[in-house]
C-alpha positions in Angstrom: 11.2 11.7 53.9 8.4 13.3 51.6 5.7 11.1 49.8 3.2 12.4 47.0 0.3 11.4 45.7 -2.8 12.7 43.4 -6.2 11.5 43.7 -9.7 13.0 42.8 -11.0 12.6 46.6 -12.0 15.9 47.1 -9.1 17.1 50.3 -12.2 16.7 53.0 -12.5 12.8 52.6 -8.5 12.5 52.1 -8.3 14.0 55.3 -10.9 11.8 56.9 -9.3 8.7 55.2 -6.2 9.9 57.3 -7.6 10.2 60.6 -9.1 6.8 60.4 -5.6 5.0 58.9 -3.7 6.3 61.4 -5.6 6.4 64.8 -5.3 2.6 64.0 -1.8 2.6 64.1 -1.6 4.6 67.6 -0.8 7.9 66.3 -2.3 11.0 67.8 -3.8 13.6 65.8 -1.8 16.8 66.6 -2.7 20.1 65.0 -5.8 20.1 62.7 -5.7 22.7 60.0 -8.1 22.9 57.2 -5.9 21.2 54.5 -3.3 19.6 56.9 -3.0 17.2 59.9 -0.2 16.0 61.9 0.3 12.7 63.7 2.5 11.7 66.5 3.6 8.3 68.3 6.4 5.7 68.4 6.4 5.5 64.7 7.3 9.3 64.7 5.7 12.2 63.2 3.9 12.7 59.5 2.7 16.1 58.5 0.0 15.3 56.1 -1.4 18.0 53.3 -4.1 18.0 51.0 -4.9 20.6 48.7 -6.9 20.8 45.4 -4.6 20.9 42.0 -5.4 21.7 38.8 -9.3 21.2 39.2 -9.9 17.9 39.7 -6.7 16.5 41.3 -6.0 16.5 44.9 -2.4 16.3 45.8 -1.7 15.0 48.9 2.1 15.6 50.7 3.7 13.9 53.2 6.7 14.2 55.5 8.1 12.1 58.3 10.8 12.7 60.4 12.6 9.5 60.3 15.4 8.5 58.0 15.1 6.4 55.4 12.7 3.6 54.2 10.9 3.5 58.3 7.9 1.9 59.4 6.1 5.3 59.1 6.8 5.6 55.9 5.8 2.4 54.7 2.6 3.0 56.8 2.3 6.3 54.5 2.6 4.3 51.1 0.1 1.5 52.5 -2.5 5.0 53.2 -2.1 5.7 49.9 -3.3 2.4 48.5 -6.3 2.9 50.4 -6.5 6.7 49.0 -6.2 4.8 45.5 -8.9 2.1 46.2 -11.7 4.7 47.7 -11.0 6.3 44.3 -11.3 3.5 42.3 -12.7 0.4 44.3 -12.7 -1.8 40.9 -9.4 -1.5 40.2 -7.1 -4.4 40.8 -4.0 -4.2 41.3 -1.1 -6.4 39.3 3.1 -6.8 38.6 4.1 -4.9 35.7 6.7 -7.5 35.1 
């Protein structure tokens, strides 16, 4: 599955957060590129890319090798919440209904 997220955090900081977050899930960091990372483990394989977009935005693209809504996909979404909280620590998540 593919997941996308936009943030104001610079790409280097996004990747540093990813290294910390996915290491805690026992995913081993594989190929390290300037703006991309690959993580592998029992949950599957994840490729994460972060690139500058539109001047002040960072576009994050995460792709897993898992079909459907896997545990790895749910953890990617949790990572995006961590990125969001790093960008705006005062923001409170509330139900929208």
